N, CA, C and O atoms as a GROMACS GRO file, in nm:
protein
  444
    1MET      N    1  -1.475   3.333   3.168
    1MET     CA    2  -1.350   3.264   3.183
    1MET      C    3  -1.366   3.114   3.158
    1MET      O    4  -1.282   3.052   3.092
    2ILE      N    5  -1.472   3.056   3.209
    2ILE     CA    6  -1.495   2.913   3.192
    2ILE      C    7  -1.523   2.879   3.046
    2ILE      O    8  -1.488   2.771   2.998
    3PHE      N    9  -1.589   2.974   2.976
    3PHE     CA   10  -1.619   2.949   2.835
    3PHE      C   11  -1.493   2.949   2.749
    3PHE      O   12  -1.482   2.872   2.653
    4ILE      N   13  -1.400   3.033   2.783
    4ILE     CA   14  -1.272   3.034   2.711
    4ILE      C   15  -1.198   2.903   2.734
    4ILE      O   16  -1.142   2.844   2.642
    5TYR      N   17  -1.200   2.859   2.860
    5TYR     CA   18  -1.134   2.732   2.892
    5TYR      C   19  -1.200   2.616   2.816
    5TYR      O   20  -1.131   2.534   2.756
    6LEU      N   21  -1.332   2.609   2.818
    6LEU     CA   22  -1.403   2.501   2.748
    6LEU      C   23  -1.380   2.509   2.597
    6LEU      O   24  -1.366   2.406   2.531
    7PHE      N   25  -1.377   2.630   2.544
    7PHE     CA   26  -1.352   2.646   2.401
    7PHE      C   27  -1.210   2.599   2.366
    7PHE      O   28  -1.190   2.531   2.265
    8ASN      N   29  -1.113   2.634   2.448
    8ASN     CA   30  -0.976   2.588   2.426
    8ASN      C   31  -0.966   2.437   2.434
    8ASN      O   32  -0.897   2.375   2.353
    9ARG      N   33  -1.034   2.377   2.532
    9ARG     CA   34  -1.034   2.230   2.543
    9ARG      C   35  -1.100   2.166   2.421
    9ARG      O   36  -1.052   2.063   2.372
   10LEU      N   37  -1.207   2.226   2.372
   10LEU     CA   38  -1.273   2.174   2.253
   10LEU      C   39  -1.180   2.179   2.133
   10LEU      O   40  -1.170   2.081   2.059
   11LEU      N   41  -1.113   2.292   2.113
   11LEU     CA   42  -1.019   2.304   2.002
   11LEU      C   43  -0.904   2.204   2.015
   11LEU      O   44  -0.859   2.147   1.916
   12ARG      N   45  -0.856   2.185   2.137
   12ARG     CA   46  -0.747   2.090   2.159
   12ARG      C   47  -0.792   1.947   2.128
   12ARG      O   48  -0.717   1.870   2.069
   13ARG      N   49  -0.914   1.912   2.168
   13ARG     CA   50  -0.966   1.777   2.140
   13ARG      C   51  -0.987   1.756   1.990
   13ARG      O   52  -0.962   1.648   1.938
   14ILE      N   53  -1.033   1.860   1.921
   14ILE     CA   54  -1.052   1.849   1.775
   14ILE      C   55  -0.916   1.832   1.708
   14ILE      O   56  -0.901   1.749   1.618
   15LYS      N   57  -0.818   1.910   1.750
   15LYS     CA   58  -0.683   1.898   1.695
   15LYS      C   59  -0.626   1.759   1.723
   15LYS      O   60  -0.564   1.698   1.636
   16LYS      N   61  -0.648   1.709   1.843
   16LYS     CA   62  -0.599   1.575   1.879
   16LYS      C   63  -0.666   1.467   1.794
   16LYS      O   64  -0.602   1.372   1.751
   17PHE      N   65  -0.797   1.483   1.770
   17PHE     CA   66  -0.867   1.387   1.687
   17PHE      C   67  -0.810   1.383   1.546
   17PHE      O   68  -0.784   1.276   1.492
   18PHE      N   69  -0.792   1.501   1.486
   18PHE     CA   70  -0.742   1.505   1.348
   18PHE      C   71  -0.598   1.454   1.340
   18PHE      O   72  -0.561   1.390   1.241
   19ARG      N   73  -0.517   1.482   1.441
   19ARG     CA   74  -0.382   1.427   1.442
   19ARG      C   75  -0.387   1.275   1.452
   19ARG      O   76  -0.313   1.205   1.383
   20HIS      N   77  -0.473   1.226   1.538
   20HIS     CA   78  -0.488   1.080   1.551
   20HIS      C   79  -0.541   1.019   1.421
   20HIS      O   80  -0.491   0.916   1.376
   21TRP      N   81  -0.640   1.082   1.362
   21TRP     CA   82  -0.704   1.027   1.242
   21TRP      C   83  -0.611   1.029   1.122
   21TRP      O   84  -0.599   0.929   1.051
   22TYR      N   85  -0.545   1.142   1.098
   22TYR     CA   86  -0.464   1.156   0.978
   22TYR      C   87  -0.320   1.109   0.996
   22TYR      O   88  -0.272   1.029   0.916
   23VAL      N   89  -0.252   1.154   1.098
   23VAL     CA   90  -0.110   1.123   1.113
   23VAL      C   91  -0.092   0.979   1.161
   23VAL      O   92  -0.025   0.900   1.095
   24ASN      N   93  -0.151   0.946   1.275
   24ASN     CA   94  -0.135   0.810   1.328
   24ASN      C   95  -0.200   0.706   1.238
   24ASN      O   96  -0.148   0.596   1.220
   25GLY      N   97  -0.314   0.742   1.180
   25GLY     CA   98  -0.380   0.651   1.087
   25GLY      C   99  -0.296   0.622   0.965
   25GLY      O  100  -0.293   0.509   0.916
   26PHE      N  101  -0.226   0.724   0.915
   26PHE     CA  102  -0.138   0.705   0.800
   26PHE      C  103  -0.026   0.607   0.834
   26PHE      O  104   0.002   0.516   0.755
   27PHE      N  105   0.037   0.624   0.950
   27PHE     CA  106   0.148   0.536   0.986
   27PHE      C  107   0.102   0.392   1.007
   27PHE      O  108   0.171   0.299   0.965
   28VAL      N  109  -0.010   0.373   1.071
   28VAL     CA  110  -0.062   0.237   1.092
   28VAL      C  111  -0.099   0.173   0.958
   28VAL      O  112  -0.064   0.058   0.932
   29TYR      N  113  -0.169   0.247   0.875
   29TYR     CA  114  -0.213   0.194   0.746
   29TYR      C  115  -0.095   0.165   0.654
   29TYR      O  116  -0.090   0.060   0.589
   30SER      N  117   0.001   0.258   0.648
   30SER     CA  118   0.117   0.236   0.561
   30SER      C  119   0.201   0.118   0.610
   30SER      O  120   0.254   0.042   0.530
   31HIS      N  121   0.213   0.102   0.741
   31HIS     CA  122   0.286  -0.013   0.794
   31HIS      C  123   0.215  -0.143   0.757
   31HIS      O  124   0.280  -0.242   0.722
   32PHE      N  125   0.083  -0.144   0.763
   32PHE     CA  126   0.006  -0.263   0.726
   32PHE      C  127   0.026  -0.297   0.579
   32PHE      O  128   0.047  -0.413   0.544
   33ILE      N  129   0.018  -0.197   0.491
   33ILE     CA  130   0.031  -0.221   0.348
   33ILE      C  131   0.173  -0.266   0.313
   33ILE      O  132   0.190  -0.358   0.233
   34VAL      N  133   0.273  -0.203   0.371
   34VAL     CA  134   0.412  -0.241   0.342
   34VAL      C  135   0.440  -0.382   0.390
   34VAL      O  136   0.505  -0.459   0.320
   35SER      N  137   0.394  -0.417   0.510
   35SER     CA  138   0.417  -0.554   0.558
   35SER      C  139   0.340  -0.656   0.475
   35SER      O  140   0.388  -0.768   0.455
   36PHE      N  141   0.222  -0.619   0.425
   36PHE     CA  142   0.149  -0.710   0.336
   36PHE      C  143   0.224  -0.730   0.205
   36PHE      O  144   0.231  -0.841   0.153
   37LEU      N  145   0.280  -0.621   0.150
   37LEU     CA  146   0.358  -0.633   0.027
   37LEU      C  147   0.487  -0.713   0.050
   37LEU      O  148   0.531  -0.785  -0.040
   38GLU      N  149   0.546  -0.701   0.167
   38GLU     CA  150   0.666  -0.782   0.197
   38GLU      C  151   0.631  -0.930   0.204
   38GLU      O  152   0.706  -1.014   0.154
   39LYS      N  153   0.516  -0.962   0.264
   39LYS     CA  154   0.472  -1.102   0.268
   39LYS      C  155   0.441  -1.152   0.127
   39LYS      O  156   0.470  -1.267   0.094
   40LEU      N  157   0.383  -1.067   0.046
   40LEU     CA  158   0.351  -1.104  -0.091
   40LEU      C  159   0.478  -1.123  -0.174
   40LEU      O  160   0.481  -1.204  -0.266
   41ASP      N  161   0.583  -1.047  -0.142
   41ASP     CA  162   0.708  -1.059  -0.216
   41ASP      C  163   0.777  -1.192  -0.188
   41ASP      O  164   0.859  -1.236  -0.268
   42ARG      N  165   0.746  -1.255  -0.078
   42ARG     CA  166   0.801  -1.389  -0.054
   42ARG      C  167   0.746  -1.490  -0.154
   42ARG      O  168   0.809  -1.592  -0.181
   43PHE      N  169   0.629  -1.462  -0.208
   43PHE     CA  170   0.570  -1.550  -0.309
   43PHE      C  171   0.619  -1.514  -0.449
   43PHE      O  172   0.660  -1.602  -0.525
   44PHE      N  173   0.614  -1.385  -0.486
   44PHE     CA  174   0.648  -1.344  -0.621
   44PHE      C  175   0.798  -1.325  -0.643
   44PHE      O  176   0.848  -1.354  -0.751
   45ALA      N  177   0.870  -1.279  -0.543
   45ALA     CA  178   1.015  -1.260  -0.548
   45ALA      C  179   1.057  -1.186  -0.676
   45ALA      O  180   1.135  -1.238  -0.756
   46LEU      N  181   1.004  -1.066  -0.693
   46LEU     CA  182   1.028  -0.993  -0.817
   46LEU      C  183   1.175  -0.955  -0.836
   46LEU      O  184   1.226  -0.961  -0.947
   47LYS      N  185   1.242  -0.918  -0.729
   47LYS     CA  186   1.382  -0.877  -0.743
   47LYS      C  187   1.469  -0.993  -0.788
   47LYS      O  188   1.555  -0.978  -0.875
   48ILE      N  189   1.448  -1.109  -0.728
   48ILE     CA  190   1.526  -1.228  -0.766
   48ILE      C  191   1.489  -1.273  -0.907
   48ILE      O  192   1.576  -1.312  -0.985
   49THR      N  193   1.361  -1.268  -0.939
   49THR     CA  194   1.317  -1.307  -1.072
   49THR      C  195   1.377  -1.213  -1.177
   49THR      O  196   1.418  -1.258  -1.284
   50TRP      N  197   1.382  -1.084  -1.148
   50TRP     CA  198   1.442  -0.989  -1.241
   50TRP      C  199   1.591  -1.016  -1.258
   50TRP      O  200   1.644  -1.007  -1.369
   51ARG      N  201   1.658  -1.050  -1.149
   51ARG     CA  202   1.803  -1.076  -1.155
   51ARG      C  203   1.835  -1.196  -1.244
   51ARG      O  204   1.935  -1.195  -1.316
   52TYR      N  205   1.751  -1.298  -1.239
   52TYR     CA  206   1.776  -1.421  -1.315
   52TYR      C  207   1.689  -1.432  -1.440
   52TYR      O  208   1.665  -1.543  -1.488
   53LEU      N  209   1.643  -1.320  -1.492
   53LEU     CA  210   1.552  -1.321  -1.607
   53LEU      C  211   1.613  -1.389  -1.729
   53LEU      O  212   1.544  -1.462  -1.800
   54PHE      N  213   1.740  -1.367  -1.754
   54PHE     CA  214   1.804  -1.422  -1.874
   54PHE      C  215   1.884  -1.549  -1.845
   54PHE      O  216   1.963  -1.593  -1.928
   55GLN      N  217   1.864  -1.607  -1.729
   55GLN     CA  218   1.929  -1.733  -1.695
   55GLN      C  219   1.841  -1.850  -1.738
   55GLN      O  220   1.719  -1.835  -1.746
   56PRO      N  221   1.899  -1.965  -1.767
   56PRO     CA  222   1.817  -2.079  -1.809
   56PRO      C  223   1.734  -2.133  -1.692
   56PRO      O  224   1.770  -2.119  -1.575
   57LEU      N  225   1.623  -2.194  -1.727
   57LEU     CA  226   1.536  -2.251  -1.626
   57LEU      C  227   1.596  -2.380  -1.573
   57LEU      O  228   1.634  -2.468  -1.651
   58TYR      N  229   1.607  -2.393  -1.442
   58TYR     CA  230   1.663  -2.510  -1.373
   58TYR      C  231   1.804  -2.542  -1.422
   58TYR      O  232   1.844  -2.659  -1.425
   59GLN      N  233   1.879  -2.439  -1.459
   59GLN     CA  234   2.018  -2.453  -1.506
   59GLN      C  235   2.030  -2.549  -1.625
   59GLN      O  236   2.134  -2.613  -1.644
   60GLU      N  237   1.926  -2.557  -1.703
   60GLU     CA  238   1.926  -2.638  -1.825
   60GLU      C  239   1.986  -2.552  -1.935
   60GLU      O  240   1.914  -2.475  -1.999
   61ARG      N  241   2.114  -2.565  -1.958
   61ARG     CA  242   2.187  -2.472  -2.046
   61ARG      C  243   2.178  -2.514  -2.193
   61ARG      O  244   2.279  -2.545  -2.256
   62ASN      N  245   2.058  -2.514  -2.244
   62ASN     CA  246   2.037  -2.531  -2.387
   62ASN      C  247   1.934  -2.427  -2.430
   62ASN      O  248   1.886  -2.349  -2.348
   63ILE      N  249   1.902  -2.425  -2.557
   63ILE     CA  250   1.815  -2.320  -2.610
   63ILE      C  251   1.676  -2.324  -2.547
   63ILE      O  252   1.616  -2.219  -2.524
   64ILE      N  253   1.625  -2.443  -2.519
   64ILE     CA  254   1.492  -2.455  -2.458
   64ILE      C  255   1.494  -2.405  -2.314
   64ILE      O  256   1.399  -2.340  -2.270
   65GLY      N  257   1.601  -2.433  -2.242
   65GLY     CA  258   1.612  -2.384  -2.104
   65GLY      C  259   1.616  -2.232  -2.099
   65GLY      O  260   1.554  -2.171  -2.012
   66TYR      N  261   1.690  -2.172  -2.193
   66TYR     CA  262   1.696  -2.026  -2.197
   66TYR      C  263   1.562  -1.965  -2.236
   66TYR      O  264   1.518  -1.866  -2.176
   67ILE      N  265   1.496  -2.024  -2.335
   67ILE     CA  266   1.367  -1.969  -2.381
   67ILE      C  267   1.260  -1.986  -2.273
   67ILE      O  268   1.188  -1.891  -2.241
   68LEU      N  269   1.250  -2.105  -2.216
   68LEU     CA  270   1.149  -2.128  -2.113
   68LEU      C  271   1.178  -2.045  -1.988
   68LEU      O  272   1.085  -1.993  -1.926
   69GLY      N  273   1.305  -2.032  -1.951
   69GLY     CA  274   1.340  -1.950  -1.836
   69GLY      C  275   1.298  -1.806  -1.856
   69GLY      O  276   1.241  -1.744  -1.766
   70PHE      N  277   1.326  -1.752  -1.974
   70PHE     CA  278   1.287  -1.615  -2.002
   70PHE      C  279   1.136  -1.598  -2.003
   70PHE      O  280   1.083  -1.504  -1.944
   71VAL      N  281   1.066  -1.689  -2.068
   71VAL     CA  282   0.919  -1.678  -2.080
   71VAL      C  283   0.853  -1.690  -1.944
   71VAL      O  284   0.767  -1.609  -1.910
   72PHE      N  285   0.891  -1.791  -1.865
   72PHE     CA  286   0.827  -1.812  -1.735
   72PHE      C  287   0.859  -1.697  -1.638
   72PHE      O  288   0.772  -1.650  -1.565
   73ARG      N  289   0.982  -1.653  -1.640
   73ARG     CA  290   1.019  -1.544  -1.549
   73ARG      C  291   0.956  -1.412  -1.592
   73ARG      O  292   0.915  -1.332  -1.507
   74LEU      N  293   0.947  -1.388  -1.722
   74LEU     CA  294   0.880  -1.268  -1.769
   74LEU      C  295   0.732  -1.271  -1.731
   74LEU      O  296   0.676  -1.170  -1.688
   75GLY      N  297   0.669  -1.387  -1.746
   75GLY     CA  298   0.529  -1.400  -1.705
   75GLY      C  299   0.512  -1.376  -1.556
   75GLY      O  300   0.416  -1.311  -1.513
   76ARG      N  301   0.604  -1.428  -1.478
   76ARG     CA  302   0.598  -1.408  -1.333
   76ARG      C  303   0.615  -1.261  -1.298
   76ARG      O  304   0.548  -1.210  -1.209
   77LEU      N  305   0.706  -1.192  -1.369
   77LEU     CA  306   0.724  -1.050  -1.345
   77LEU      C  307   0.600  -0.970  -1.383
   77LEU      O  308   0.560  -0.878  -1.311
   78LEU      N  309   0.538  -1.004  -1.494
   78LEU     CA  310   0.418  -0.931  -1.538
   78LEU      C  311   0.301  -0.954  -1.443
   78LEU      O  312   0.230  -0.860  -1.406
   79VAL      N  313   0.280  -1.080  -1.404
   79VAL     CA  314   0.170  -1.110  -1.312
   79VAL      C  315   0.196  -1.046  -1.176
   79VAL      O  316   0.106  -0.985  -1.118
   80GLY      N  317   0.317  -1.061  -1.125
   80GLY     CA  318   0.350  -1.001  -0.996
   80GLY      C  319   0.339  -0.850  -0.999
   80GLY      O  320   0.288  -0.790  -0.904
   81GLY      N  321   0.386  -0.788  -1.106
   81GLY     CA  322   0.374  -0.642  -1.119
   81GLY      C  323   0.229  -0.598  -1.124
   81GLY      O  324   0.192  -0.496  -1.066
   82ALA      N  325   0.145  -0.674  -1.196
   82ALA     CA  326   0.002  -0.640  -1.204
   82ALA      C  327  -0.065  -0.655  -1.067
   82ALA      O  328  -0.148  -0.573  -1.029
   83VAL      N  329  -0.028  -0.760  -0.993
   83VAL     CA  330  -0.086  -0.780  -0.860
   83VAL      C  331  -0.042  -0.667  -0.766
   83VAL      O  332  -0.124  -0.612  -0.693
   84TYR      N  333   0.087  -0.633  -0.769
   84TYR     CA  334   0.135  -0.522  -0.686
   84TYR      C  335   0.065  -0.392  -0.723
   84TYR      O  336   0.024  -0.316  -0.635
   85LEU      N  337   0.052  -0.366  -0.852
   85LEU     CA  338  -0.014  -0.244  -0.896
   85LEU      C  339  -0.159  -0.239  -0.850
   85LEU      O  340  -0.206  -0.134  -0.805
   86ALA      N  341  -0.230  -0.350  -0.860
   86ALA     CA  342  -0.370  -0.355  -0.817
   86ALA      C  343  -0.381  -0.334  -0.666
   86ALA      O  344  -0.469  -0.262  -0.620
   87ILE      N  345  -0.292  -0.396  -0.590
   87ILE     CA  346  -0.297  -0.381  -0.445
   87ILE      C  347  -0.264  -0.238  -0.404
   87ILE      O  348  -0.330  -0.182  -0.316
   88ILE      N  349  -0.162  -0.179  -0.465
   88ILE     CA  350  -0.125  -0.042  -0.430
   88ILE      C  351  -0.235   0.056  -0.471
   88ILE      O  352  -0.265   0.150  -0.397
   89ALA      N  353  -0.295   0.035  -0.588
   89ALA     CA  354  -0.405   0.123  -0.631
   89ALA      C  355  -0.526   0.108  -0.538
   89ALA      O  356  -0.588   0.208  -0.502
   90GLY      N  357  -0.560  -0.014  -0.501
   90GLY     CA  358  -0.671  -0.035  -0.408
   90GLY      C  359  -0.643   0.025  -0.272
   90GLY      O  360  -0.732   0.086  -0.212
   91ALA      N  361  -0.520   0.009  -0.223
   91ALA     CA  362  -0.484   0.066  -0.093
   91ALA      C  363  -0.488   0.219  -0.097
   91ALA      O  364  -0.532   0.282  -0.002
   92ALA      N  365  -0.443   0.278  -0.208
   92ALA     CA  366  -0.448   0.424  -0.221
   92ALA      C  367  -0.593   0.472  -0.226
   92ALA      O  368  -0.626   0.575  -0.168
   93GLY      N  369  -0.678   0.398  -0.296
   93GLY     CA  370  -0.819   0.435  -0.301
   93GLY      C  371  -0.885   0.428  -0.165
   93GLY      O  372  -0.960   0.518  -0.127
   94LEU      N  373  -0.857   0.322  -0.091
   94LEU     CA  374  -0.913   0.311   0.045
   94LEU      C  375  -0.860   0.421   0.135
   94LEU      O  376  -0.933   0.474   0.219
   95TYR      N  377  -0.733   0.456   0.119
   95TYR     CA  378  -0.677   0.562   0.201
   95TYR      C  379  -0.740   0.697   0.168
   95TYR      O  380  -0.762   0.778   0.258
   96LEU      N  381  -0.768   0.722   0.041
   96LEU     CA  382  -0.835   0.847   0.005
   96LEU      C  383  -0.976   0.854   0.064
   96LEU      O  384  -1.021   0.960   0.106
   97ILE      N  385  -1.044   0.741   0.067
   97ILE     CA  386  -1.176   0.736   0.132
   97ILE      C  387  -1.161   0.764   0.281
   97ILE      O  388  -1.240   0.837   0.339
   98TRP      N  389  -1.058   0.705   0.342
   98TRP     CA  390  -1.029   0.727   0.484
   98TRP      C  391  -1.004   0.876   0.511
   98TRP      O  392  -1.050   0.931   0.611
   99LEU      N  393  -0.929   0.941   0.422
   99LEU     CA  394  -0.901   1.083   0.439
   99LEU      C  395  -1.026   1.170   0.425
   99LEU      O  396  -1.042   1.269   0.496
  100ALA      N  397  -1.113   1.133   0.334
  100ALA     CA  398  -1.230   1.214   0.305
  100ALA      C  399  -1.344   1.194   0.404
  100ALA      O  400  -1.436   1.276   0.410
  101PHE      N  401  -1.342   1.087   0.481
  101PHE     CA  402  -1.454   1.056   0.568
  101PHE      C  403  -1.484   1.164   0.672
  101PHE      O  404  -1.600   1.204   0.684
  102PRO      N  405  -1.386   1.216   0.748
  102PRO     CA  406  -1.420   1.322   0.844
  102PRO      C  407  -1.472   1.449   0.777
  102PRO      O  408  -1.562   1.514   0.830
  103VAL      N  409  -1.417   1.483   0.662
  103VAL     CA  410  -1.465   1.601   0.590
  103VAL      C  411  -1.610   1.580   0.547
  103VAL      O  412  -1.692   1.671   0.556
  104TYR      N  413  -1.642   1.460   0.502
  104TYR     CA  414  -1.779   1.428   0.462
  104TYR      C  415  -1.874   1.437   0.581
  104TYR      O  416  -1.984   1.491   0.568
  105VAL      N  417  -1.833   1.385   0.694
  105VAL     CA  418  -1.918   1.389   0.813
  105VAL      C  419  -1.941   1.533   0.859
  105VAL      O  420  -2.054   1.570   0.894
  106ILE      N  421  -1.837   1.613   0.859
  106ILE     CA  422  -1.851   1.754   0.898
  106ILE      C  423  -1.942   1.828   0.799
  106ILE      O  424  -2.025   1.910   0.839
  107PHE      N  425  -1.926   1.798   0.672
  107PHE     CA  426  -2.012   1.858   0.572
  107PHE      C  427  -2.158   1.820   0.593
  107PHE      O  428  -2.247   1.904   0.580
  108LYS      N  429  -2.184   1.693   0.625
  108LYS     CA  430  -2.322   1.649   0.648
  108LYS      C  431  -2.380   1.711   0.776
  108LYS      O  432  -2.500   1.739   0.782
  109ILE      N  433  -2.297   1.731   0.878
  109ILE     CA  434  -2.345   1.793   1.002
  109ILE      C  435  -2.381   1.938   0.976
  109ILE      O  436  -2.485   1.985   1.022
  110ILE      N  437  -2.298   2.009   0.903
  110ILE     CA  438  -2.325   2.150   0.874
  110ILE      C  439  -2.446   2.164   0.784
  110ILE      O  440  -2.528   2.254   0.805
  111ARG      N  441  -2.460   2.079   0.688
  111ARG     CA  442  -2.571   2.086   0.594
  111ARG      C  443  -2.693   2.028   0.659
  111ARG      O  444  -2.799   2.023   0.597
   0.00000   0.00000   0.00000
C-alpha cells in the first residue's frame, strides 16, 4: 500500500515538474520576449514608420523631401524588420533548447 502511495506521489511530482517547466516556462518566457519587443518598438516604431512611408521628411514638401523621407523610412523599416527577425529567431532557438533540455537529461540518465 505504501509503495502505491509513493509511486503516485512520484508520478504527481513528475507531472508537476513538467507542467512547471513547459507550461509556466512558456508563459514567463513569452511575456519576457513580448515585453522586450514592445520596448524595442519604442525605438524602431515600425507601425508609425510604415504609415508615413510616402510622406515627406520633416514636412519638406518638395521632391527631395519625398525622396529622402521614403529612403530613410524604408531603411528604418528594413533594419527594424531584420532586428526583429533576428531577435525572434534567437528567442525561438533558445526556447527549443529549453524544451529539449529535460528530454536530453532523461536520455543521459537512462543511457
